[in-house]
N, C-alpha and C positions, 0 to 999 in steps of 0.2 A: 937770422931775419930769410924767411922762404922766399923763394920765388914765386910770382903770384905770373908774372907778364915777360916773357923776352920781346927783343923788339922783334926778331923772326917770325915768332904767334902773333902777336901785336899787328904786325903788316900783315900776316895772314887774312886775319879777323877781319880786318877794315878796308882791305886794298890801299892802303896804305903805305910810304915810302920814309923808311928810317934813314937819319940822316949817318949817325952813328950806330954799333953793336950798344943794345942796354939790356936791362934787367931792372925790373922794379918788383916793391912787393906788396904795394897797396894803390887806389886810386882815389882821387880826391880833385874835388871841383872851389875848394879855397885854399885861396896863396898862405890866409893869415892864421892856417894853422895846418897844416902840409907837414907831414912827417916825413923825415932823412929815407928816400929812397922811391918816395912816390911816385905815381904817373900824374903830374898836374892836367888837367883837362880844362882846356880853356874855351869854354862855352861864353853865348854871347846870349844876355839876358837885358837889364837893365844897364849894366855894364859887359865890356868885351873883355872877357877871361884874358884878350893875346896881350893886355895890359898889364898883365900880371906875371905874365913867365919870365921875363928877367928877376923878380923877387922871388918866384916860385924856385925856379933854377938856385938863387944864392942862396939859399934856404935850405938845400941838402936834396931837392927834387932830385931823380933819378930821371925823367924825362917828361915830355908838354906834348900830349896829345893838341894838334893845330890845324889849321888850314894854309898858314903862312907863316913864313918868319917873322915873327914880332920884331918891329925895333926895340933897337939896343940890342939885341941877341944874336951872336953869331953862329954863321952859318953851319959851323961843325958843332954847336951844342946837342946834346941827344934830343932831338924830336922826333915826331912821329906827322907826316903833314900827310894830311885827307882832305880833299875836296868841300865836307861840312864836318864840324866837330860831333854835331850830336848824332848826326846819321853814324858816325865813328863811334860815338859809345853805343848807340844801340847794336850796331854790331861786336864791338868786344861783347856786350853783355848776352847778344845770342850766343856767339863763340864760349863762350863759360858756360852758358846753360849747355849748350851740347858737349862738352867734354869731362862733366861730371856726373854720377849715377847717384846723386841727392836725391833724396824724396822730396818736391817742390810743393809745397802750400803756396797758393794765393788767397789774399784774406781782403774782402771788402762788404762794404756798407755803410748808411749814413751816422750812424756812432757804433765805437768799439773795436775800428779795427787795430787803432795802435795796443790799445786793453791783450787784446785777443793776439797780437804777435806776439806780446811781449810773455803773456803768457806761455804761449809757445815757446820761445825762444826756452825757457828755464825750463819747461819740460822734456821738452826733446834735447837741449843741452846737458841734460845727465844720462841718458842714453846713447847719447853721439857725439860726433861733430856739427855742430847747428851755426849757419850763417842766417843771418835776416837783418833786416833793414834798418838805418841809422836815423833815430827819433822819426819822421813820418815822410819818410823819404818816398812819398805812391805818387806822383806822377810823373809827364813823360821825361822828365831828364833822372827822375828819382828813381824809377823801376829799372833803366839800364845802368844805372850805376849800381845799386844794389848787386844785380847780377854782375857785372863786371867786377865787381870786388870779391866774388865769392870765389874761395880753394876750391881747386880741384877735387880735392879727397875732402868735402864736406858730404856730410849721412844726410843732412836733410837741410831744408831752406827756407825762408817763410817772407814772402815776397809782398807786402801790403801795396793795394793796390785804389788809389783814388779817383776822384772826379769833380769837376766843375760844370760841363758842359755834355751835351749827349756824344758817342761816338768816340766816348776816351779811352774807357775799359777796355774794350772787346781788343787793341793792337797792343795794348802794356799784356794781358793775358796772354794772347798770342803767343808775345818773346820770351814769356818769362814758364811755358809748355809746363802746364801745371798737373801736376799728380794728383793734387784735391783742391776743392776750391771751397773757402767760408764767405756766405752772404750774412753777418748779424744781424743787420737789423735792415728794414727800410722806413724811412720816418721823412716829414718834410724837410728838407734840405738843399740848399742850392735850388730853390723853386724860380729865382732869378733865368735860371737857362730849362726849364721844365714847365710843361702843362701842369703837370699833375703828377700824384703819388707812385702813379701807375707806371708813367714815363720814366722816373727814380727809379722803380722795378725791375723795370724793363733793360735800362743800362745796368745795373747792377747785375742781373741775371746776364751779361753778356759777358764775366767774367768766366761761363761756362764755353764762350768762343775758346778760349786758351786749353781745356781740360784733354789732355791725353785719353783715347780707346780705351773705356775699362776704369775711367778714373772716376774720383766720390766727389761728390756734392754735398756738403753741410748745409742746411739751410733752413733758416729761424721759420717756424711752422706757427708763432704766435700770429704771427701780424694780419693786416687784411689783405695783401699784398702776396699770400702763400702762392696761392692756386699760379701764378705769373712765374713763381720762381721754380715749381716745382715741375710746370709744362716743358721751360725751356729746359732742365733736367733730360726729363724725360725724351726730349726729342734732342737733345746731345747725347744717349744711352746714355747715362751716368746712373751711379750705386749714389743710391740718393738716402741720407741721413737727413729727417726730418729732426730739430730739437726745439725745446723748451716743451711749456704745458701741454700744447696739444703734439708734440713731437712723437711718431707711433715708434720710433728707431730710437733717440736720446730724450728721453721723457725726463724733463724737470716737475718732481714728487713737494718737494718743501723745498723751502730755502729760508730761516730762521736769524735772526740778529741774537746772536748769545754772546755777553758780555765782549761788546765790540768785535766779534769776528762773525762773518757767515757759515753760516753747515748748510751743507748742502746736501738734500736727500733725492737720489736719481736713479735711472737706467741708464747705459750706455753701451752699446756694442762694443765688443772687444775686437782683438784681430779675427778671431775666430765668426765674426760677425752676430754670436748671438751677445744679446743683451744681459747686463747684469745688473745685479743691484748696487750700487756704490755709495758713499756717505766720503766727502769731500770738505776742506775748511778751508777758506780766506779770510787775510788778515783783514780785508776790506769791505766794508759792510756793503749788500745792497744787491738788491734783486738780479741788478741789468750786472754787476759783477757774476756774478751766478750765472747767468747768459751763457756770459763771455766764457767763462770757467767749461760748461759745458760742453759746447763749440768747440772750445779748445782739445777737450777730452776726447774727443769725437773725432776730429779730424787728427789726435796722434795716434789713437789707435788705428787709425785705417789707413797710415803710413808706416805701422807696422810698432810702433811701441808700444811697451808693459804697460797697459792700463793701471793697475794697481800702483805702479811705480810714479806711473806717472801722476795720480790723482794725491798720492802723497808731496810731493816736489811743488804741486800748485799752492800747498798752502806756506811758501814762502816766499811767493810771488806778492809784490808789495806794487802800487801804481806810481806812474810819472809825478813828481812834481807837476802841477795843471791839470792834472787828469785825474784828479778825484782820491789823491798822496791826502793823508789823515794826519795829523802830528796835536799834540797837546802843547799847547804854549803855558809858562809858567811866570805870573806876575809879580811873585815875592820869592825873593832867595830862601826866606824862611820857614813861610807856613807854605809847606808842601799843597795842602789843598786847595790856594788862592791860586788857580789854572782854567782855562777852558780850549776848549778842542775848535779848531781849524781845520776845514776840509776844504782843499785846495781844487777846483773844478776849474781855473780858469780858462782852459785854453781855446776853448772851442765851448759852443751850444748851440742846438735847435729845440724844437719843441719837443720829441721824444728823448734828449739828451737832460732836457732840465724835469721834463716829469720826471724819469727817474732818480734822479738827484734831489729830488722835493721829497720819495716816495722813502726813498732812505734816510735824509734828512730827521719825517716824523717820526719813521720808526727806532729815532737817536735817543738814548737816555740821558738826558741832562744830568747834573750831579747836586743835589740841594735845590737852589730855587733858581740854577741856571733856563736857562732859553733855547728855542730853536728857533738860530736866526738866518734868515739868507739875505744874501745879498746877489740881488741880481744886475744882470748887462743886458745891451741888446744883443738879441740873435741877427743876424746878418744874414743877406743874401735870402731872405723869401720871398722876394716878389712882393707882387700887386697885395698879395694876401696878411700883411706880416704887421698891420694894427691889428686884425681879428686874431690873430695867431698869437701875439703879445696878450692882449689884453684876456684871450680864453684862459691863460695861466692862472687867473686869478679863480676860476674854477676849478682845477686839480681838485679831487679827492684828498691828495695830503695837503694842502693848504689848511685843512680846517687843524691839523695835527702841527702844522708850523706857530710861532708866535708871534715873530715880527716878519716883514720884509721889507729891506730895502731898494730902492732902484736904482739905475745908473743908464744912461742915455736917452737919445728925445725920441725911439723906440720906447724904452719902457717905461715912458712918463702915463701908457695907456694902461699899462700894465698895473702899473700905482696907482691912476685911477679908478681904475675899476676893485679893489681891495677895499674888504669893508675898513673903516676906520679905524678900529679894532685892532687889526693886524697892520695896517701901513705904517710904513715908518720914513726915512727921509728917502728922499730924491733927488737926485743931480744931476748936472748936464752933462760931466765928462765926470772919467775914473782920479782924475787929482785933487778936485774937490769931495769925492767921495774919502779918497785916499787922508785926508785932513781932519775929517770929522770922526773916525774910528775910533779914537780915543775915550765919546761921548756915548759911543754904543754897544759897548760889550762888558762883560760884567765875569767873574769868577763864576763858574759853573756852565757857562752859554757852551754849544754849540754852534759853529756857524758857519754857515756855508758861502762860497764865493763862487758863482757861476756865470760866463758871457762868454759872446765871440771875443776870439783874439781880437779884433779891430779896435773893440771898445778897451784894453787896457787895462783889463780889471788885478793883473799882476802887480800893479803898483798899490792897490787895493791890499794884497796879498801880503807883499812888504809892509805896508805901514801896519798893519794887522799883528807881525811877526815882530815889531819892533817895540811893540808893547811890553814885551817880555823876553825870554829864552826859551828854547825848543826844549822841551823834556826830551831824552834818548827813548826810542822804540825798546821798549822791556821782551817785545816779540822778536 
């Protein structure tokens, strides 16, 4: 177990006081899953982390970062006492960044942040020691936590940076001190806090505030707000790589669905800056995954990775559960043909990501008499225009290739009402009710997409669908 922080180094970084000498091997904010030897960070949010310090130490935590000695904890316990725990965590993150020679990549965007981050973890991890955020740790505590966890000898680091309100991205990007930055896409999301998509683009472009001199900006060239992104990159003196069908540097030529795989033809700049023709495959179908893969390859090459090796390794990447993961469910243990496909995209949703998922579903090929089925939940945080944005999905071009659409949630009722009768399935107020109906909605050969914002809890529907049968192992 290698040492990540000594008490001396942590105290120097934070300006805090260590009660006793200690060494820790990791950093955690959750006492329930804390590993022996970890530094427990007593953040205060809905709950006060100080209330769990004693439990963390009892489970083997090596020390705790606190602003006071918690009740029930001896003053001789291994504590690092600071004025403010979050500020202390930020200081640890900055110190971790300052002491490493790793190439640090920041990823932001309305959609595709986590997928792109995980693609980069997969392709860079085969060419060096890579450190990346867990889950979607992309906010005001997730970014410093990810940085504070970074081993000194990392070769690469991938930092996901998100936002809910204006002004959140720039300070996190500056903390990460980026060698390269990616903006995956700009789309209507968190519109409750922004007046327009242009405002969202300006906030996403703020990731460039954290770009080192001579750093690389990998920007989506296909979005309507691309000029805002590119102007910001030029203002920062960044090397610009535009990606997408309109990308001059990283060009998406074609993305075809072949036997469940996405086969991508592109031109991508290598470490030498020269664009090379490239074909790569993804195990997950969808043009949106092709775009994420193109961005990942472009930025990986920009920080020195071998492009050909990276393209090969990208073929082993699979999306997380809830983020487009595809699985086959067997309905009959004897009849191997009695199966249907489930696409679990239940973690998040906005108009752009739902549109991309519908595009992918429409291009899928059901077996036999199977159907293309979408179960769509509410898209949250869209502000005053949410009713129109939900209803507009009924006119999305991909809807012509989808057989049945079921809807969940009060906002999605407007979509359900806008659908033609031939395509309109079931509407329910909540996910529990839809979960109770799935056994009547699916048949052998179907392909079903489940997509919605996390708050609508479509994971319940996914679980109910899985319980209709048994998952078939992925042969790939």
